[in-house]
C-alpha positions as CSV (number, residue, x, y, z in Angstrom):
1,M,-10.1,-6.5,-20.2
2,T,-9.6,-3.7,-23.0
3,A,-6.5,-3.0,-24.8
4,A,-7.7,0.9,-25.1
5,A,-7.4,1.0,-21.3
6,W,-3.7,-0.4,-21.5
7,Q,-3.0,1.9,-24.2
8,A,-4.0,5.0,-22.1
9,L,-2.1,3.9,-19.5
10,T,1.0,3.5,-21.6
11,A,0.4,7.0,-23.7
12,E,0.1,8.6,-20.5
13,L,3.6,7.1,-19.4
14,D,5.2,8.4,-22.6
15,L,4.2,11.9,-22.0
16,W,6.3,11.9,-18.6
17,A,8.9,10.2,-20.6
18,A,8.9,12.9,-22.9
19,Q,9.1,15.3,-20.4
20,G,12.4,13.6,-18.9
21,R,10.2,12.5,-15.5
22,I,9.9,9.5,-13.7
23,A,6.8,7.9,-12.3
24,Y,7.5,6.1,-9.1
25,F,5.3,2.8,-8.2
26,W,4.9,0.9,-5.2
27,W,3.1,-2.3,-4.3
28,R,1.3,-3.2,-0.8
29,D,-0.4,-6.5,-0.5
30,D,-3.2,-7.1,2.1
31,D,-4.3,-9.4,4.9
32,A,-1.1,-12.3,5.1
33,V,-1.5,-14.2,8.0
34,E,0.0,-17.5,7.0
35,A,1.9,-19.8,4.0
36,S,-0.6,-20.6,1.4
37,P,-0.7,-21.2,-2.3
38,A,-2.2,-17.7,-3.0
39,L,0.8,-16.5,-0.9
40,D,3.1,-18.7,-3.1
41,R,2.1,-17.4,-6.1
42,L,2.1,-13.8,-5.2
43,L,5.6,-14.2,-3.7
44,A,6.4,-15.9,-7.7
45,L,4.8,-12.8,-9.1
46,Q,7.3,-10.6,-6.8
47,V,10.3,-12.4,-8.2
48,A,9.5,-12.3,-11.9
49,S,8.5,-8.8,-12.3
50,G,11.2,-7.7,-9.8
51,A,8.8,-5.1,-8.2
52,P,9.4,-4.7,-4.1
53,L,6.6,-6.1,-2.5
54,A,5.1,-4.5,1.0
55,L,3.2,-7.4,2.7
56,A,0.9,-6.0,5.3
57,I,0.2,-8.3,7.5
58,I,-1.8,-8.7,10.7
59,P,0.2,-8.9,13.8
60,A,-2.0,-10.9,16.3
61,R,-2.9,-13.5,14.1
62,V,0.6,-14.3,12.2
63,Q,1.4,-18.0,12.2
64,A,4.8,-19.6,12.0
65,S,4.5,-20.8,8.4
66,L,4.4,-17.0,7.2
67,T,7.6,-16.2,9.3
68,D,8.9,-19.1,7.9
69,R,8.1,-18.6,4.2
70,L,9.1,-15.0,4.2
71,A,12.3,-15.5,5.9
72,G,15.1,-14.8,3.3
73,H,13.0,-13.4,0.7
74,N,14.5,-10.4,-0.7
75,G,12.2,-7.9,-2.1
76,V,9.6,-8.2,0.7
77,A,8.8,-5.7,3.2
78,A,6.6,-6.5,6.0
79,L,4.5,-3.7,7.2
80,Q,1.7,-3.8,10.2
81,H,-1.9,-4.8,9.1
82,G,-4.0,-3.1,12.4
83,Y,-3.6,-5.4,15.4
84,A,-6.1,-8.7,14.7
85,H,-8.2,-7.2,12.0
86,H,-11.0,-6.7,14.2
87,N,-14.3,-4.6,13.6
88,H,-14.5,-2.5,16.9
89,A,-16.7,0.1,14.9
90,G,-20.7,0.8,16.1
91,L,-23.5,-0.3,14.0
92,T,-23.8,2.9,12.0
93,E,-20.7,3.1,11.5
94,K,-18.4,1.9,8.3
95,K,-16.0,-0.9,9.4
96,C,-12.3,0.2,11.5
97,E,-10.4,-1.3,14.1
98,F,-9.5,1.8,15.4
99,P,-12.6,4.1,15.3
100,A,-13.0,7.4,17.3
101,S,-15.9,5.8,19.3
102,R,-13.0,3.5,20.9
103,P,-11.2,4.6,23.9
104,L,-7.6,6.4,22.4
105,A,-5.8,4.4,25.2
106,D,-7.1,0.9,23.8
107,R,-6.3,1.7,20.4
108,L,-2.5,3.0,21.2
109,S,-2.1,-0.3,23.7
110,D,-3.0,-2.4,20.0
111,L,-0.7,-0.3,18.0
112,Q,2.4,-1.0,20.0
113,A,1.8,-4.3,21.0
114,G,0.8,-5.1,17.2
115,Q,4.8,-3.4,16.1
116,V,6.1,-5.5,19.1
117,L,4.7,-8.8,17.3
118,M,6.1,-7.3,14.3
119,R,9.2,-6.5,15.2
120,Q,9.7,-10.4,16.8
121,H,8.6,-12.1,13.8
122,F,10.0,-10.1,10.7
123,G,12.9,-8.4,12.1
124,R,14.5,-6.4,9.6
125,Q,12.0,-7.2,7.0
126,F,9.6,-5.0,9.2
127,Q,9.3,-1.5,8.3
128,P,7.3,0.8,10.6
129,I,4.2,1.9,8.4
130,F,0.9,1.4,9.4
131,V,-1.9,-0.2,7.2
132,P,-5.0,0.3,9.2
133,P,-7.9,-2.4,8.3
134,W,-10.5,-1.2,5.7
135,N,-8.2,1.7,5.2
136,R,-9.7,3.7,7.9
137,L,-7.9,5.0,10.9
138,A,-9.3,8.1,13.5
139,A,-7.5,11.2,13.0
140,D,-6.6,11.3,16.7
141,C,-4.4,8.3,16.4
142,L,-2.3,10.0,13.7
143,P,-0.4,12.4,16.0
144,E,0.7,9.9,18.5
145,M,2.0,7.6,16.0
146,P,5.3,9.2,15.4
147,R,6.7,8.5,19.1
148,L,5.4,5.0,19.0
149,G,8.2,4.8,16.2
150,Y,5.9,4.7,13.0
151,T,7.2,6.8,9.9
152,A,4.0,6.6,8.0
153,A,0.1,5.5,8.0
154,S,-1.1,3.7,4.5
155,G,-4.7,4.2,3.2
156,F,-6.3,4.3,0.1
157,T,-7.0,7.1,-2.7
158,P,-4.7,10.2,-3.5
159,R,-3.1,11.8,-0.7
160,K,-3.7,15.9,-0.5
161,A,-0.7,16.3,1.7
162,Y,2.6,14.8,2.3
163,W,2.0,14.6,6.1
164,A,-0.7,13.2,8.0
165,A,0.6,14.3,11.1
166,P,4.0,15.9,12.3
167,G,6.8,13.0,11.7
168,L,4.0,10.8,10.4
169,A,3.9,10.5,6.5
170,W,1.2,9.3,4.0
171,L,1.7,6.4,1.6
172,N,-1.3,5.6,0.0
173,T,-2.3,3.0,-2.7
174,H,-4.7,4.1,-5.7
175,V,-5.1,0.9,-7.9
176,D,-7.6,-1.7,-6.4
177,P,-8.8,-4.0,-8.8
178,I,-11.2,-6.2,-6.9
179,D,-14.9,-5.5,-7.0
180,W,-15.2,-5.5,-3.1
181,H,-19.5,-4.8,-3.7
182,G,-20.0,-7.3,-6.3
183,T,-18.4,-9.9,-8.4
184,D,-17.3,-7.7,-11.8
185,N,-13.9,-7.8,-11.3
186,S,-13.2,-7.1,-14.9
187,G,-15.1,-4.0,-14.7
188,A,-13.3,-3.1,-11.1
189,A,-9.9,-3.5,-12.8
190,M,-10.5,-1.5,-15.4
191,R,-11.8,1.6,-13.4
192,S,-8.5,0.9,-11.1
193,L,-6.3,1.5,-14.0
194,A,-8.3,4.2,-15.3
195,A,-7.7,5.7,-11.7
196,A,-3.8,5.1,-12.4
197,S,-3.5,6.9,-15.9
198,A,-6.1,10.1,-14.2
199,L,-4.1,10.0,-11.4
200,L,-0.7,10.2,-13.6
201,R,-2.0,13.0,-15.6
202,A,-3.2,15.0,-12.8
203,M,0.5,15.0,-11.1
204,R,2.2,15.7,-14.5
205,Q,-0.4,18.7,-15.2
206,G,0.3,20.2,-11.5
207,E,-2.8,19.3,-10.3
208,H,-1.9,17.0,-7.9
209,P,0.7,16.7,-5.3
210,V,3.3,14.0,-6.2
211,Q,3.0,10.7,-5.0
212,P,4.2,7.0,-5.8
213,V,1.2,5.0,-7.5
214,G,0.3,2.2,-5.1
215,L,-0.8,-1.0,-6.3
216,L,-3.0,-2.5,-4.1
217,T,-3.9,-6.3,-4.1
218,H,-5.2,-9.0,-1.7
219,H,-3.8,-12.3,-2.9
220,L,-6.4,-14.3,-0.7
221,R,-9.5,-12.5,-2.8
222,H,-7.7,-13.0,-6.2
223,D,-9.6,-14.9,-9.0
224,E,-8.0,-15.6,-12.4
225,T,-9.0,-11.9,-13.7
226,I,-7.3,-10.4,-10.9
227,W,-3.9,-12.2,-11.1
228,D,-3.8,-12.0,-14.7
229,F,-4.6,-7.7,-14.3
230,T,-1.5,-7.8,-11.7
231,D,0.7,-9.7,-13.5
232,V,0.0,-7.5,-16.9
233,F,0.0,-4.4,-14.8
234,L,3.7,-5.2,-13.4
235,A,4.9,-6.3,-16.4
236,T,3.4,-3.0,-18.6
237,T,4.9,-0.6,-16.0
238,K,7.9,-2.2,-15.1
239,R,9.0,-2.1,-18.7
240,H,8.3,1.4,-19.4
241,T,11.5,3.6,-19.3
242,A,9.5,6.5,-17.2
243,V,9.0,4.1,-14.4
244,R,10.7,3.0,-11.3
245,W,9.2,0.7,-8.7
246,L,10.3,1.1,-5.1
247,D,10.6,-0.6,-1.6
248,P,8.1,1.5,1.1
249,A,10.9,3.1,2.5
250,V,12.2,4.8,-0.5
251,A,8.5,5.3,-1.8
252,L,8.2,7.7,1.3
253,Q,11.1,10.3,0.0
254,I,9.0,10.9,-3.2
255,G,7.0,14.1,-3.0
256,A,8.3,14.7,0.4
257,P,8.9,18.5,1.5
258,P,12.2,19.8,1.8
259,A,13.9,19.9,5.1
260,V,13.5,22.8,6.9
261,T,17.1,23.9,8.0
262,P,16.8,25.7,11.6
263,T,17.8,29.3,11.7
264,S,20.7,30.2,14.6
């Protein structure tokens, strides 16, 4: 990994500091189902960095070991990651658990059943932010989700608008250091770092809506390159005066439009 890429991120954050602005970050890690050495390493990194962690958990596959491991662990929120992380897409579609080709009633039933399991397993650690597997969710689900108790959906790539549907916000991620189509994790990490710098610059220059920068990790898929990147990314941003790392519930407030006051 090149020093120049890290210097570019620091230089951009320096410009935020010079303008008296704060750049907000949040951290989501996907596919948790059970306790494991990789999860232990992730949680140790969370404690060492002090950055709040949102663990996206597959409700239908939760093992008691995960519930026990997270009990009382401060700094970790539990988010719902689909229902069973099962691909229901057709042969010509990209992988998706909640595609438009699947009956809406079945999708909403899975959403609700998954949320019930999350509340049972994780109690107050659960935050009603829905993370669709493969970061894909048919648009017709979105207007139905607030009545099921969801406050936000979380995908990947910068959001163009705060609201996904009335009463349902977007809380997206942007920095994914894994090479999902090959083996060049080092190159993918550097591209994700450049994406973080580009998003920060676009927000600072008013070219993109303000939003928290989301780090996306997958602890079960990490090699040493990704562990090192995550460690350095957290440390580099955490020590910068222009940066604040947020719990997802607080991150939802960043970029939110002002509340509309009803007229009499």
